[in-house]
PDB file of N, CA, C and O in Angstrom, chain B, residues numbered from 101:
ATOM      1  N   MET B 101       9.405  -7.582  -7.601  1.00  0.00           N
ATOM      2  CA  MET B 101       8.796  -7.897  -6.340  1.00  0.00           C
ATOM      3  C   MET B 101       7.571  -6.998  -6.071  1.00  0.00           C
ATOM      4  O   MET B 101       6.560  -7.471  -5.553  1.00  0.00           O
ATOM      5  N   VAL B 102       7.663  -5.727  -6.417  1.00  0.00           N
ATOM      6  CA  VAL B 102       6.525  -4.813  -6.260  1.00  0.00           C
ATOM      7  C   VAL B 102       5.690  -4.895  -7.534  1.00  0.00           C
ATOM      8  O   VAL B 102       6.219  -4.680  -8.625  1.00  0.00           O
ATOM      9  N   PRO B 103       4.399  -5.202  -7.423  1.00  0.00           N
ATOM     10  CA  PRO B 103       3.566  -5.309  -8.630  1.00  0.00           C
ATOM     11  C   PRO B 103       3.435  -3.959  -9.342  1.00  0.00           C
ATOM     12  O   PRO B 103       3.510  -2.903  -8.713  1.00  0.00           O
ATOM     13  N   THR B 104       3.241  -4.011 -10.648  1.00  0.00           N
ATOM     14  CA  THR B 104       3.029  -2.787 -11.409  1.00  0.00           C
ATOM     15  C   THR B 104       1.742  -2.121 -10.924  1.00  0.00           C
ATOM     16  O   THR B 104       0.878  -2.775 -10.341  1.00  0.00           O
ATOM     17  N   LYS B 105       1.625  -0.823 -11.170  1.00  0.00           N
ATOM     18  CA  LYS B 105       0.447  -0.078 -10.691  1.00  0.00           C
ATOM     19  C   LYS B 105      -0.860  -0.599 -11.284  1.00  0.00           C
ATOM     20  O   LYS B 105      -1.925  -0.416 -10.695  1.00  0.00           O
ATOM     21  N   SER B 106      -0.785  -1.241 -12.436  1.00  0.00           N
ATOM     22  CA  SER B 106      -2.001  -1.750 -13.077  1.00  0.00           C
ATOM     23  C   SER B 106      -2.370  -3.169 -12.619  1.00  0.00           C
ATOM     24  O   SER B 106      -3.403  -3.700 -13.028  1.00  0.00           O
ATOM     25  N   ASP B 107      -1.547  -3.771 -11.791  1.00  0.00           N
ATOM     26  CA  ASP B 107      -1.799  -5.133 -11.304  1.00  0.00           C
ATOM     27  C   ASP B 107      -3.041  -5.144 -10.404  1.00  0.00           C
ATOM     28  O   ASP B 107      -3.195  -4.256  -9.566  1.00  0.00           O
ATOM     29  N   PRO B 108      -3.921  -6.127 -10.562  1.00  0.00           N
ATOM     30  CA  PRO B 108      -5.130  -6.226  -9.723  1.00  0.00           C
ATOM     31  C   PRO B 108      -4.833  -6.380  -8.235  1.00  0.00           C
ATOM     32  O   PRO B 108      -5.719  -6.164  -7.408  1.00  0.00           O
ATOM     33  N   LYS B 109      -3.610  -6.748  -7.881  1.00  0.00           N
ATOM     34  CA  LYS B 109      -3.250  -6.886  -6.467  1.00  0.00           C
ATOM     35  C   LYS B 109      -3.396  -5.567  -5.716  1.00  0.00           C
ATOM     36  O   LYS B 109      -3.621  -5.559  -4.506  1.00  0.00           O
ATOM     37  N   TRP B 110      -3.267  -4.445  -6.439  1.00  0.00           N
ATOM     38  CA  TRP B 110      -3.408  -3.145  -5.791  1.00  0.00           C
ATOM     39  C   TRP B 110      -4.859  -2.906  -5.349  1.00  0.00           C
ATOM     40  O   TRP B 110      -5.092  -2.267  -4.323  1.00  0.00           O
ATOM     41  N   GLY B 111      -5.816  -3.406  -6.101  1.00  0.00           N
ATOM     42  CA  GLY B 111      -7.213  -3.296  -5.696  1.00  0.00           C
ATOM     43  C   GLY B 111      -7.458  -4.058  -4.406  1.00  0.00           C
ATOM     44  O   GLY B 111      -8.140  -3.576  -3.502  1.00  0.00           O
ATOM     45  N   LYS B 112      -6.894  -5.249  -4.333  1.00  0.00           N
ATOM     46  CA  LYS B 112      -7.007  -6.057  -3.123  1.00  0.00           C
ATOM     47  C   LYS B 112      -6.300  -5.345  -1.954  1.00  0.00           C
ATOM     48  O   LYS B 112      -6.804  -5.335  -0.831  1.00  0.00           O
ATOM     49  N   PHE B 113      -5.139  -4.756  -2.230  1.00  0.00           N
ATOM     50  CA  PHE B 113      -4.401  -3.988  -1.229  1.00  0.00           C
ATOM     51  C   PHE B 113      -5.256  -2.862  -0.667  1.00  0.00           C
ATOM     52  O   PHE B 113      -5.351  -2.697   0.549  1.00  0.00           O
ATOM     53  N   MET B 114      -5.873  -2.095  -1.542  1.00  0.00           N
ATOM     54  CA  MET B 114      -6.695  -0.973  -1.096  1.00  0.00           C
ATOM     55  C   MET B 114      -7.908  -1.451  -0.297  1.00  0.00           C
ATOM     56  O   MET B 114      -8.329  -0.786   0.649  1.00  0.00           O
ATOM     57  N   GLY B 115      -8.460  -2.584  -0.667  1.00  0.00           N
ATOM     58  CA  GLY B 115      -9.614  -3.125   0.041  1.00  0.00           C
ATOM     59  C   GLY B 115      -9.282  -3.700   1.401  1.00  0.00           C
ATOM     60  O   GLY B 115     -10.171  -3.883   2.233  1.00  0.00           O
ATOM     61  N   SER B 116      -8.010  -3.987   1.636  1.00  0.00           N
ATOM     62  CA  SER B 116      -7.632  -4.604   2.908  1.00  0.00           C
ATOM     63  C   SER B 116      -6.737  -3.712   3.762  1.00  0.00           C
ATOM     64  O   SER B 116      -6.070  -4.204   4.673  1.00  0.00           O
ATOM     65  N   LEU B 117      -6.710  -2.418   3.484  1.00  0.00           N
ATOM     66  CA  LEU B 117      -5.861  -1.505   4.265  1.00  0.00           C
ATOM     67  C   LEU B 117      -6.087  -1.630   5.766  1.00  0.00           C
ATOM     68  O   LEU B 117      -5.135  -1.566   6.543  1.00  0.00           O
ATOM     69  N   ALA B 118      -7.320  -1.805   6.172  1.00  0.00           N
ATOM     70  CA  ALA B 118      -7.637  -1.843   7.598  1.00  0.00           C
ATOM     71  C   ALA B 118      -7.166  -3.122   8.281  1.00  0.00           C
ATOM     72  O   ALA B 118      -7.053  -3.148   9.507  1.00  0.00           O
ATOM     73  N   THR B 119      -6.891  -4.170   7.534  1.00  0.00           N
ATOM     74  CA  THR B 119      -6.554  -5.449   8.150  1.00  0.00           C
ATOM     75  C   THR B 119      -5.125  -5.915   7.886  1.00  0.00           C
ATOM     76  O   THR B 119      -4.718  -6.961   8.391  1.00  0.00           O
ATOM     77  N   ILE B 120      -4.367  -5.166   7.113  1.00  0.00           N
ATOM     78  CA  ILE B 120      -2.991  -5.572   6.795  1.00  0.00           C
ATOM     79  C   ILE B 120      -2.130  -5.511   8.047  1.00  0.00           C
ATOM     80  O   ILE B 120      -2.124  -4.506   8.757  1.00  0.00           O
ATOM     81  N   GLN B 121      -1.409  -6.583   8.312  1.00  0.00           N
ATOM     82  CA  GLN B 121      -0.482  -6.660   9.442  1.00  0.00           C
ATOM     83  C   GLN B 121       0.942  -6.731   8.899  1.00  0.00           C
ATOM     84  O   GLN B 121       1.282  -7.654   8.158  1.00  0.00           O
ATOM     85  N   VAL B 122       1.775  -5.758   9.268  1.00  0.00           N
ATOM     86  CA  VAL B 122       3.165  -5.726   8.825  1.00  0.00           C
ATOM     87  C   VAL B 122       4.074  -5.513  10.019  1.00  0.00           C
ATOM     88  O   VAL B 122       3.619  -5.128  11.096  1.00  0.00           O
ATOM     89  N   THR B 123       5.366  -5.765   9.826  1.00  0.00           N
ATOM     90  CA  THR B 123       6.320  -5.656  10.925  1.00  0.00           C
ATOM     91  C   THR B 123       7.069  -4.331  10.933  1.00  0.00           C
ATOM     92  O   THR B 123       7.440  -3.845  12.002  1.00  0.00           O
ATOM     93  N   ASP B 124       7.297  -3.741   9.778  1.00  0.00           N
ATOM     94  CA  ASP B 124       8.106  -2.527   9.685  1.00  0.00           C
ATOM     95  C   ASP B 124       7.307  -1.292  10.091  1.00  0.00           C
ATOM     96  O   ASP B 124       6.189  -1.087   9.619  1.00  0.00           O
ATOM     97  N   LEU B 125       7.884  -0.472  10.964  1.00  0.00           N
ATOM     98  CA  LEU B 125       7.211   0.727  11.457  1.00  0.00           C
ATOM     99  C   LEU B 125       6.909   1.712  10.332  1.00  0.00           C
ATOM    100  O   LEU B 125       5.824   2.293  10.300  1.00  0.00           O
ATOM    101  N   SER B 126       7.842   1.908   9.417  1.00  0.00           N
ATOM    102  CA  SER B 126       7.601   2.864   8.332  1.00  0.00           C
ATOM    103  C   SER B 126       6.458   2.401   7.438  1.00  0.00           C
ATOM    104  O   SER B 126       5.693   3.228   6.940  1.00  0.00           O
ATOM    105  N   THR B 127       6.329   1.104   7.227  1.00  0.00           N
ATOM    106  CA  THR B 127       5.215   0.573   6.440  1.00  0.00           C
ATOM    107  C   THR B 127       3.901   0.797   7.182  1.00  0.00           C
ATOM    108  O   THR B 127       2.909   1.197   6.573  1.00  0.00           O
ATOM    109  N   ARG B 128       3.885   0.547   8.480  1.00  0.00           N
ATOM    110  CA  ARG B 128       2.669   0.781   9.262  1.00  0.00           C
ATOM    111  C   ARG B 128       2.247   2.245   9.215  1.00  0.00           C
ATOM    112  O   ARG B 128       1.060   2.552   9.101  1.00  0.00           O
ATOM    113  N   MET B 129       3.217   3.140   9.301  1.00  0.00           N
ATOM    114  CA  MET B 129       2.908   4.573   9.250  1.00  0.00           C
ATOM    115  C   MET B 129       2.337   4.956   7.889  1.00  0.00           C
ATOM    116  O   MET B 129       1.370   5.714   7.809  1.00  0.00           O
ATOM    117  N   MET B 130       2.931   4.437   6.825  1.00  0.00           N
ATOM    118  CA  MET B 130       2.436   4.723   5.478  1.00  0.00           C
ATOM    119  C   MET B 130       1.021   4.179   5.311  1.00  0.00           C
ATOM    120  O   MET B 130       0.165   4.865   4.753  1.00  0.00           O
ATOM    121  N   LEU B 131       0.760   2.968   5.782  1.00  0.00           N
ATOM    122  CA  LEU B 131      -0.566   2.375   5.679  1.00  0.00           C
ATOM    123  C   LEU B 131      -1.600   3.179   6.462  1.00  0.00           C
ATOM    124  O   LEU B 131      -2.719   3.380   5.989  1.00  0.00           O
ATOM    125  N   ASN B 132      -1.237   3.634   7.643  1.00  0.00           N
ATOM    126  CA  ASN B 132      -2.163   4.459   8.432  1.00  0.00           C
ATOM    127  C   ASN B 132      -2.479   5.774   7.723  1.00  0.00           C
ATOM    128  O   ASN B 132      -3.620   6.235   7.738  1.00  0.00           O
ATOM    129  N   ARG B 133      -1.471   6.370   7.107  1.00  0.00           N
ATOM    130  CA  ARG B 133      -1.686   7.618   6.364  1.00  0.00           C
ATOM    131  C   ARG B 133      -2.648   7.380   5.198  1.00  0.00           C
ATOM    132  O   ARG B 133      -3.545   8.187   4.955  1.00  0.00           O
ATOM    133  N   LEU B 134      -2.460   6.280   4.486  1.00  0.00           N
ATOM    134  CA  LEU B 134      -3.347   5.960   3.362  1.00  0.00           C
ATOM    135  C   LEU B 134      -4.765   5.671   3.846  1.00  0.00           C
ATOM    136  O   LEU B 134      -5.733   6.109   3.224  1.00  0.00           O
ATOM    137  N   LYS B 135      -4.894   4.936   4.951  1.00  0.00           N
ATOM    138  CA  LYS B 135      -6.223   4.637   5.503  1.00  0.00           C
ATOM    139  C   LYS B 135      -6.974   5.915   5.823  1.00  0.00           C
ATOM    140  O   LYS B 135      -8.155   6.049   5.505  1.00  0.00           O
ATOM    141  N   MET B 136      -6.286   6.848   6.448  1.00  0.00           N
ATOM    142  CA  MET B 136      -6.937   8.113   6.801  1.00  0.00           C
ATOM    143  C   MET B 136      -7.336   8.887   5.548  1.00  0.00           C
ATOM    144  O   MET B 136      -8.432   9.443   5.474  1.00  0.00           O
ATOM    145  N   ARG B 137      -6.447   8.918   4.573  1.00  0.00           N
ATOM    146  CA  ARG B 137      -6.721   9.681   3.355  1.00  0.00           C
ATOM    147  C   ARG B 137      -7.940   9.134   2.625  1.00  0.00           C
ATOM    148  O   ARG B 137      -8.823   9.901   2.240  1.00  0.00           O
ATOM    149  N   VAL B 138      -8.002   7.832   2.430  1.00  0.00           N
ATOM    150  CA  VAL B 138      -9.124   7.271   1.663  1.00  0.00           C
ATOM    151  C   VAL B 138     -10.404   7.182   2.489  1.00  0.00           C
ATOM    152  O   VAL B 138     -11.491   7.047   1.927  1.00  0.00           O
ATOM    153  N   SER B 139     -10.292   7.257   3.807  1.00  0.00           N
ATOM    154  CA  SER B 139     -11.511   7.259   4.612  1.00  0.00           C
ATOM    155  C   SER B 139     -12.249   8.596   4.497  1.00  0.00           C
ATOM    156  O   SER B 139     -13.465   8.654   4.682  1.00  0.00           O
ATOM    157  N   PHE B 140     -11.519   9.659   4.194  1.00  0.00           N
ATOM    158  CA  PHE B 140     -12.127  10.981   4.023  1.00  0.00           C
ATOM    159  C   PHE B 140     -12.531  11.261   2.583  1.00  0.00           C
ATOM    160  O   PHE B 140     -13.440  12.052   2.332  1.00  0.00           O
ATOM    161  N   ASP B 141     -11.866  10.623   1.652  1.00  0.00           N
ATOM    162  CA  ASP B 141     -12.135  10.858   0.230  1.00  0.00           C
ATOM    163  C   ASP B 141     -12.261   9.507  -0.463  1.00  0.00           C
ATOM    164  O   ASP B 141     -11.261   8.824  -0.682  1.00  0.00           O
ATOM    165  N   HIS B 142     -13.463   9.127  -0.802  1.00  0.00           N
ATOM    166  CA  HIS B 142     -13.727   7.812  -1.399  1.00  0.00           C
ATOM    167  C   HIS B 142     -13.656   7.821  -2.918  1.00  0.00           C
ATOM    168  O   HIS B 142     -14.047   6.847  -3.562  1.00  0.00           O
ATOM    169  N   SER B 143     -13.166   8.898  -3.490  1.00  0.00           N
ATOM    170  CA  SER B 143     -13.136   9.017  -4.947  1.00  0.00           C
ATOM    171  C   SER B 143     -12.077   8.101  -5.566  1.00  0.00           C
ATOM    172  O   SER B 143     -11.126   7.684  -4.906  1.00  0.00           O
ATOM    173  N   GLU B 144     -12.270   7.808  -6.830  1.00  0.00           N
ATOM    174  CA  GLU B 144     -11.301   6.989  -7.566  1.00  0.00           C
ATOM    175  C   GLU B 144      -9.964   7.718  -7.672  1.00  0.00           C
ATOM    176  O   GLU B 144      -8.910   7.082  -7.661  1.00  0.00           O
ATOM    177  N   ALA B 145      -9.998   9.031  -7.772  1.00  0.00           N
ATOM    178  CA  ALA B 145      -8.755   9.816  -7.854  1.00  0.00           C
ATOM    179  C   ALA B 145      -7.944   9.663  -6.570  1.00  0.00           C
ATOM    180  O   ALA B 145      -6.722   9.525  -6.624  1.00  0.00           O
ATOM    181  N   ALA B 146      -8.608   9.685  -5.423  1.00  0.00           N
ATOM    182  CA  ALA B 146      -7.918   9.511  -4.147  1.00  0.00           C
ATOM    183  C   ALA B 146      -7.351   8.101  -4.036  1.00  0.00           C
ATOM    184  O   ALA B 146      -6.252   7.893  -3.522  1.00  0.00           O
ATOM    185  N   ARG B 147      -8.111   7.156  -4.521  1.00  0.00           N
ATOM    186  CA  ARG B 147      -7.659   5.755  -4.502  1.00  0.00           C
ATOM    187  C   ARG B 147      -6.418   5.575  -5.369  1.00  0.00           C
ATOM    188  O   ARG B 147      -5.459   4.922  -4.958  1.00  0.00           O
ATOM    189  N   GLN B 148      -6.437   6.149  -6.562  1.00  0.00           N
ATOM    190  CA  GLN B 148      -5.285   6.042  -7.461  1.00  0.00           C
ATOM    191  C   GLN B 148      -4.064   6.771  -6.900  1.00  0.00           C
ATOM    192  O   GLN B 148      -2.933   6.317  -7.071  1.00  0.00           O
ATOM    193  N   LYS B 149      -4.293   7.889  -6.239  1.00  0.00           N
ATOM    194  CA  LYS B 149      -3.201   8.630  -5.616  1.00  0.00           C
ATOM    195  C   LYS B 149      -2.581   7.801  -4.496  1.00  0.00           C
ATOM    196  O   LYS B 149      -1.359   7.768  -4.352  1.00  0.00           O
ATOM    197  N   ALA B 150      -3.413   7.135  -3.705  1.00  0.00           N
ATOM    198  CA  ALA B 150      -2.928   6.284  -2.623  1.00  0.00           C
ATOM    199  C   ALA B 150      -2.129   5.107  -3.171  1.00  0.00           C
ATOM    200  O   ALA B 150      -1.088   4.752  -2.618  1.00  0.00           O
ATOM    201  N   ILE B 151      -2.609   4.502  -4.257  1.00  0.00           N
ATOM    202  CA  ILE B 151      -1.869   3.407  -4.890  1.00  0.00           C
ATOM    203  C   ILE B 151      -0.520   3.911  -5.377  1.00  0.00           C
ATOM    204  O   ILE B 151       0.494   3.237  -5.193  1.00  0.00           O
ATOM    205  N   GLY B 152      -0.495   5.084  -5.994  1.00  0.00           N
ATOM    206  CA  GLY B 152       0.758   5.656  -6.476  1.00  0.00           C
ATOM    207  C   GLY B 152       1.737   5.917  -5.344  1.00  0.00           C
ATOM    208  O   GLY B 152       2.932   5.652  -5.475  1.00  0.00           O
ATOM    209  N   GLU B 153       1.233   6.435  -4.237  1.00  0.00           N
ATOM    210  CA  GLU B 153       2.092   6.696  -3.087  1.00  0.00           C
ATOM    211  C   GLU B 153       2.654   5.397  -2.513  1.00  0.00           C
ATOM    212  O   GLU B 153       3.844   5.314  -2.210  1.00  0.00           O
ATOM    213  N   ALA B 154       1.807   4.395  -2.365  1.00  0.00           N
ATOM    214  CA  ALA B 154       2.253   3.106  -1.840  1.00  0.00           C
ATOM    215  C   ALA B 154       3.243   2.455  -2.797  1.00  0.00           C
ATOM    216  O   ALA B 154       4.261   1.912  -2.367  1.00  0.00           O
ATOM    217  N   TYR B 155       2.950   2.509  -4.086  1.00  0.00           N
ATOM    218  CA  TYR B 155       3.848   1.931  -5.095  1.00  0.00           C
ATOM    219  C   TYR B 155       5.235   2.575  -4.995  1.00  0.00           C
ATOM    220  O   TYR B 155       6.244   1.871  -4.949  1.00  0.00           O
ATOM    221  N   ASP B 156       5.284   3.898  -4.962  1.00  0.00           N
ATOM    222  CA  ASP B 156       6.561   4.611  -4.871  1.00  0.00           C
ATOM    223  C   ASP B 156       7.306   4.246  -3.589  1.00  0.00           C
ATOM    224  O   ASP B 156       8.519   4.041  -3.602  1.00  0.00           O
ATOM    225  N   PHE B 157       6.567   4.168  -2.485  1.00  0.00           N
ATOM    226  CA  PHE B 157       7.158   3.818  -1.197  1.00  0.00           C
ATOM    227  C   PHE B 157       7.779   2.420  -1.246  1.00  0.00           C
ATOM    228  O   PHE B 157       8.933   2.236  -0.861  1.00  0.00           O
ATOM    229  N   PHE B 158       7.010   1.442  -1.719  1.00  0.00           N
ATOM    230  CA  PHE B 158       7.515   0.075  -1.764  1.00  0.00           C
ATOM    231  C   PHE B 158       8.654  -0.081  -2.765  1.00  0.00           C
ATOM    232  O   PHE B 158       9.612  -0.809  -2.502  1.00  0.00           O
ATOM    233  N   LEU B 159       8.562   0.583  -3.889  1.00  0.00           N
ATOM    234  CA  LEU B 159       9.616   0.499  -4.896  1.00  0.00           C
ATOM    235  C   LEU B 159      10.917   1.080  -4.351  1.00  0.00           C
ATOM    236  O   LEU B 159      11.982   0.486  -4.524  1.00  0.00           O
ATOM    237  N   LYS B 160      10.839   2.216  -3.705  1.00  0.00           N
ATOM    238  CA  LYS B 160      12.022   2.887  -3.164  1.00  0.00           C
ATOM    239  C   LYS B 160      12.664   2.069  -2.042  1.00  0.00           C
ATOM    240  O   LYS B 160      13.886   2.068  -1.897  1.00  0.00           O
ATOM    241  N   ASN B 161      11.854   1.380  -1.258  1.00  0.00           N
ATOM    242  CA  ASN B 161      12.342   0.676  -0.065  1.00  0.00           C
ATOM    243  C   ASN B 161      12.282  -0.843  -0.172  1.00  0.00           C
ATOM    244  O   ASN B 161      12.356  -1.537   0.842  1.00  0.00           O
ATOM    245  N   GLN B 162      12.149  -1.363  -1.383  1.00  0.00           N
ATOM    246  CA  GLN B 162      11.917  -2.799  -1.512  1.00  0.00           C
ATOM    247  C   GLN B 162      13.044  -3.662  -0.951  1.00  0.00           C
ATOM    248  O   GLN B 162      12.790  -4.783  -0.510  1.00  0.00           O
ATOM    249  N   ALA B 163      14.265  -3.174  -0.957  1.00  0.00           N
ATOM    250  CA  ALA B 163      15.362  -3.971  -0.400  1.00  0.00           C
ATOM    251  C   ALA B 163      15.193  -4.179   1.099  1.00  0.00           C
ATOM    252  O   ALA B 163      15.560  -5.229   1.626  1.00  0.00           O
ATOM    253  N   ASN B 164      14.643  -3.194   1.782  1.00  0.00           N
ATOM    254  CA  ASN B 164      14.467  -3.279   3.238  1.00  0.00           C
ATOM    255  C   ASN B 164      13.113  -3.832   3.653  1.00  0.00           C
ATOM    256  O   ASN B 164      12.938  -4.227   4.806  1.00  0.00           O
ATOM    257  N   LEU B 165      12.158  -3.866   2.742  1.00  0.00           N
ATOM    258  CA  LEU B 165      10.791  -4.266   3.090  1.00  0.00           C
ATOM    259  C   LEU B 165      10.344  -5.560   2.421  1.00  0.00           C
ATOM    260  O   LEU B 165       9.151  -5.768   2.202  1.00  0.00           O
ATOM    261  N   LYS B 166      11.279  -6.412   2.104  1.00  0.00           N
ATOM    262  CA  LYS B 166      10.948  -7.657   1.394  1.00  0.00           C
ATOM    263  C   LYS B 166       9.870  -8.459   2.106  1.00  0.00           C
ATOM    264  O   LYS B 166       8.947  -8.958   1.462  1.00  0.00           O
ATOM    265  N   ASP B 167       9.972  -8.592   3.423  1.00  0.00           N
ATOM    266  CA  ASP B 167       8.995  -9.398   4.165  1.00  0.00           C
ATOM    267  C   ASP B 167       7.601  -8.779   4.121  1.00  0.00           C
ATOM    268  O   ASP B 167       6.611  -9.481   3.915  1.00  0.00           O
ATOM    269  N   ASP B 168       7.526  -7.456   4.317  1.00  0.00           N
ATOM    270  CA  ASP B 168       6.231  -6.790   4.271  1.00  0.00           C
ATOM    271  C   ASP B 168       5.616  -6.868   2.880  1.00  0.00           C
ATOM    272  O   ASP B 168       4.417  -7.110   2.744  1.00  0.00           O
ATOM    273  N   ILE B 169       6.418  -6.667   1.859  1.00  0.00           N
ATOM    274  CA  ILE B 169       5.927  -6.720   0.476  1.00  0.00           C
ATOM    275  C   ILE B 169       5.422  -8.123   0.174  1.00  0.00           C
ATOM    276  O   ILE B 169       4.365  -8.287  -0.436  1.00  0.00           O
ATOM    277  N   LYS B 170       6.160  -9.120   0.591  1.00  0.00           N
ATOM    278  CA  LYS B 170       5.746 -10.508   0.359  1.00  0.00           C
ATOM    279  C   LYS B 170       4.442 -10.810   1.088  1.00  0.00           C
ATOM    280  O   LYS B 170       3.557 -11.467   0.540  1.00  0.00           O
ATOM    281  N   GLN B 171       4.326 -10.331   2.322  1.00  0.00           N
ATOM    282  CA  GLN B 171       3.105 -10.577   3.096  1.00  0.00           C
ATOM    283  C   GLN B 171       1.894  -9.899   2.450  1.00  0.00           C
ATOM    284  O   GLN B 171       0.808 -10.477   2.411  1.00  0.00           O
ATOM    285  N   ILE B 172       2.077  -8.683   1.946  1.00  0.00           N
ATOM    286  CA  ILE B 172       0.973  -7.924   1.384  1.00  0.00           C
ATOM    287  C   ILE B 172       0.572  -8.451   0.006  1.00  0.00           C
ATOM    288  O   ILE B 172      -0.615  -8.615  -0.275  1.00  0.00           O
ATOM    289  N   PHE B 173       1.539  -8.710  -0.836  1.00  0.00           N
ATOM    290  CA  PHE B 173       1.244  -9.049  -2.231  1.00  0.00           C
ATOM    291  C   PHE B 173       1.427 -10.527  -2.576  1.00  0.00           C
ATOM    292  O   PHE B 173       1.086 -10.954  -3.679  1.00  0.00           O
ATOM    293  N   GLY B 174       1.954 -11.294  -1.653  1.00  0.00           N
ATOM    294  CA  GLY B 174       2.129 -12.722  -1.909  1.00  0.00           C
ATOM    295  C   GLY B 174       3.355 -13.087  -2.673  1.00  0.00           C
ATOM    296  O   GLY B 174       3.589 -14.266  -2.938  1.00  0.00           O
TER     297      GLY B 174
END
């Protein structure tokens, strides 16, 4: 259900951080943290770190976040 880190969907995810609408509070908090982090550091390293953090978060919580994951990644 969670795409691999090399999946192009993560690029789309990073490009749409500001417009993603989700229902789960923990997902919203994680997205806000990532938005702030990449807004201050536009480097590829920061982007990859944010993808890794989001990937780990979704993988760990995928049983509880099925709707949010489906909405974000299709």
